[in-house]
N, C-alpha and C positions, 0 to 999 in steps of 0.2 A: 334498417341501419345500413349505411354504406360501409362495406367491409374494409374499404381502403381509406376510410376517414378516421383520424386519430386526434385526440386532444393534444398529445405530445409525442414526438418521435425522439428516441434516445439513440444516438449514434455511438456505438462502442460497447461491446459486451464483456469488458473486463469487470473487475470487482466494483470500480467506481460507477460505471454506467449501469450495471445490473442493479446495484443497490439503489441508485437514484430512481430507476424504473420501478423498482419494488415499492418505494415510498410514494411515488406518484400514483401508482395503481391502487395503493392502499387508501389514498385520499379520494378514490372514485374516478380518477381520470382513465380514459381508454388510451393505452400505451402501445406503441410498436418499439420494441428493442431490436435494433438492427446491428448485426455483427458480420464483418466481412469473412471471418474464418469460423472458429468455434468459440462458444461462450467459455470464458475463464481459462483459455489455454495460451494466452500470450504472456505478457509480463506478470500477470496475476499468478500464473503457475510457476514463475521463475523468481519468486520473492522469498525472502527469509520469513516473512509473515509473522513478525513479532508485533503484537498490538501494544503500543506503549505511548506514554506521554512523559515519562520520567527523564528522558534525555533531551527534551525540548523545553528548556526553562528560561532562556534569555529573553524571549518575547512572550509576554503573558497571554495575549489573545491567541497566539499560535499554540501555546501549551494547552489552553482551555479548549480549543477546538479539538486537539488530539484527545484530551481527557473526555470530552463529550463523545467522541467516536468510541472510545473504550467502554464507556458506560452504556451506550446503546447496544453494544454487543451483549452485555449482561442482561439488558432488558429483553432482547431477542431470545437469549438462552432461557430466561424465565418463562417466556411464552411458548417456545418450541422444544426446549431441551438442548443442552450444549452439544450432545452427541450428534443430533440431526444437523446442527450447523457446522460440525467439524471444529468446534471451539474447545481448546484444551486449557483449563484453568490451573496453570502451573506456578505462576509467579516468576519473577526475574531477579537475578543476582548480578550486579555490576561491581566487579572486583578490581582492586588495585593493591599494590604494595605500598606500605607506609614509607618505604625508602624512596619512592618516587615523589620527590618534594612537589613538583609542579602538578602531578596527578592528584596528590592528596589535597592540595589547595583547591583544585578544580572540583573535586568531589565534595569537599566541605562547603564550597559555594553552592553547589547543586543541592545539597541537603538543605541549606538555608532557603533556597527558592522553593523547594518542595514543601517545606514547613509553612512558608508564607502562603502558598497556594492551597494548602490543606489537602495535599495529595498523599494518599496512604503509603507509608514507607517506614522502614526501620534501618538502623545501621548495625552491622554485624561484624564480629571479629573472626579470626581464623578458626577458633575452636567451634564457634556456632556454625560457620560455613561447612566445616568438616562433618558436623552432625547432619546438616541438611543434604549434603552431597558427598557421602563417604567414598565414592569412586573417583572423585576429582582431586588432583594435587593442587593445593593452594599454597602460596608463599606463607612462611611462618608468621610474617608480620602483615598478612592480608587484612584488608577491611573492605566492606562492601555495602552498597545500598541494596536492600531487599524490597522490591516493589511488589507487594503481595497481590495486587489486583491485576497485574499484567498477564497476558495470555499469549498463546500462539494459535494459528488458524490453519486448517487444511483449506486453503483458499479456493481451489477448484470445486471442492465439495460444497462450500458455502455458496458459491455462485450458482452451482447447479440447483441447490435447494431453493434459492430465491427465484431462479428462472421458472421452476415448477410452480411456485406460489403466484408468480405473475400470470402464468397461463391459467391457473385455477381461478384467478380473479377476472378472467375474460379478456385479457390483453394478449398481444402477439409477441412471440420471440422468434426472430428470423436469423438463422445462421447461414453462412455462405452467401451473404447478401451484401454486395458492394454498393456504396452510395456513389452518385454521379454529380448531381448539381442540386442546388436549391431552386425551387420555383418561387418567384417574388411577384407581388402585386405592383401596380404602377407607382404606389407610394413607397415601395421598398420593403414592405412588410412581408413576412414569410407566408406563403400559401401552400407549399407542398415540398416534397422531397422526391427526387428522381433516383431510382436504384436500378440495378440490373434485373430486379424481379418486378419492376413496375413502378408507377408513380403513386405516391401516397399523399393524401390531402391532410394538411395540418396547419395550424397557425403558430406552432411553437416547436422548435428543434433544440435539443440539448446535445452538444458535442462533448463526449467523454472518451477521446481517442488516444489517451496516454501520450507516449512519445511521438506518435504520428499526428498529433494535433495540428502542427503548422501545415503539413501537407494536406490534411483533410480540410482544414479551413480554406486553404488556397483553392483546392479543387471545387468545393461547394460554392464558394462566393465568386470565383473567377478572379480574385485579387491575388496575383502571384507573389506579391511582396510578403504575404503571410509565411510562405515557405522559407524565406531567407531571414526575415526580421522579427518573427514572433519571439517574445522574450522568454525563451525556454531552452535549456540545454538537454542533450541526450547523454545520460550517464550510465555506462555499462557496469554491471556487478557480477562477479563470479560466485556461484553457489556449488558446493560439493555435498552430495547426499550419499551416505554410505549404503552398502547392501545390508539386508537384514542380518542382525546379529543378536543373539539372546542377551548378551551382556550389555548391549546398548540400552536396554530398558532400565538400567540402573540410574541413568541420568534423569533427573526429576524436574529441573527448571530450565528456562532460558538462561544462559550464562553469557555475560559480556565481560571478557577480560580486557580491561582498559590499561594495557601495558605497553611501554615503549619497545620491549624486546619481542613479545609474542602476542600482539593485539589480535583478537578474533572473537567471534560470537558463535555459539553453538546451542542447539536445542534438540529435543526429541523430534522425530519426524513420522512417528507411527510405524507399526509393523516391524519394530525392532531396528529402525534406521535412525541415523543422526543427520542433521543438516547444519552446515557451517558456512561462514563467510568472514571476510576481513577487509579492512580499509587498505592495508598494504598490498594485498593480492589484487584488489580491485584496481589499484594503481598500475599493475603490471599488464593490464589488458585493455583493448579497445574493441570497437565493433568488428573490425577486420583482423583481429588478432589470429595468428596462425594456430593450428591445433597443437603444435609443439610448445608455443608460448603458454597456451591455456594449460597444458599438461604441467609445465614448470610451476605455474602459479598454484595449481591444485596440489602439487607435491609440497610446496611451501606451506600451504594452508593445513595440509595433513600433518606436517611437522609441528606446527603450532599446537594442533589438537593432541598429537602424540605426547607432547611434553606435559600436558595437563590431564589427559585421560588415557594413560598408557594401557590400562587393562581393557579399555573399550575400543581403542583404535589399533593397538598392537602394530603389526607390520603391514597393515592395509595399504594398498597402493592406489594411485589415481585411476589406473586401468580397471580396478574393481568397483569404482564409484561412478555415480551419475554426475556429469559435469554440465552445468547450464549457465548461460549468460543471459541475464535479464537487462533490458534497456529501460532505464527509469527516466521519466520526465522530471526535470528539475528547473523550476522557474528561476530567473536570473537573481532574484533577491532571496531565494531559498524558501519562500513561503508559497502557499496555495494561491492559485488563480481560480476564482469562482464568481460567477455572476452573469449578468446580461452583457453581451458584446456591445461596447459603446458604439452608438451610431446606428445600431440595428433595431429592428422591430420583430421580436419573436425568436431571436437567436441567442442561445445561452451556452456557457462553456464551463467545464471544469478541467483543470490541468494541475497535477500536484505530485510531489514526492510523498512518500509515506501513505500511499493510497490504501493499503490494507487497513491501517489504523483509522484513516480519515473517512473512508467510504460511507459508514453509517451517518456520521455527522453531516457530511456534505450532502448526502442524499436527502436527509430530513430537512436541512435548511434550504436547499435549492428547491425542494417541493413547496415550501412556504412561499418563496419568491415567485415561482412559476405559476402556482395555483392562485395565490392571493394577490400577487403583484406588489408585495411589500418586502423590503430587504431586511432580513433579520439582523439584529444588532451584532450577533456573534459572527456574521458573515461579512459585515461592512469592511473590516480591515483587509479583506482579501479580494475586494472588487478590482476589476481590471484597470479602472481609472487611475489607480495609484502609480502605474508604470508609464514611462515616456512612450508616446505613440498612441496611447489609449485615452489620455486625459482630455 
């Protein structure tokens, strides 16, 4: 066997690329997973990592794609054990005040969708919430969606586990390996991939490069317009992770406070830590935000948390916490891009928001497309042809 010949090469060792490589290897393909830096240490490590479909209800195919991702995590946990995967089966509480008229109407609409989709959930009042989370301060008129099947993930640990499985199946995981160009046959079909560690022979390449997808596509294909015109935005998000604190272990669920005054989300983060983020503080930062601005946003976020979890947050400051900005890929229409690159032969692509939730579903479905050559029905709404420039 030519050690540099592979059935499929996956470019990008975040959770999306690694999970796709795992499912491809499980189908018997010989894979090279190529990562420029370290496996699972980019945006994957800077994610809130809440596995969910309850908040994605307006578009049914997108909801069901997310629900499939969540269910595959459960299948993997049954096979390997949740602890080995870094999967925490906690459930999620999405809370609002009934005085928030617009918020209540939106929550009631969301409950209706979840019921029609058959997604497991229940609606709780303030008394029931306080029994589930006695360390949390809820509004007296609070109501919440309890999504019992939703989890959170120690994403770097999950990626490391899958990388070990990929190696055990006889495939290759390369870290610190930058890609350069695609090798193409005279008819334009893929024949190989050039990297700074050598040239690898393959007829199929899957790009899963996250927010760097436009630049990677432009470099590999030589078509510079990808870097400027690819239909995807880069969306920064701030995460604050507290230092270890024994009282933090009192928090049991992922909690999403959907409130006009203090909107934020928080979850356990293992080893007595808490991790939190919020849409309003995300709006205070950009990729080039100064350390001072990041600090102000983090203090605002801690203020939200202090109002709801005073005994757990106390007088904790931003200086005591780990502050991280993750750059998330966000397709222009808000939904996943996944499939063959139109006009190419052997070149495939995944670019998506909610990569933690969607990685298993996209990995499994893209494996069917790449190995069998047929587009799964669940993947069809997310093909690249739906967007201008790809049709």
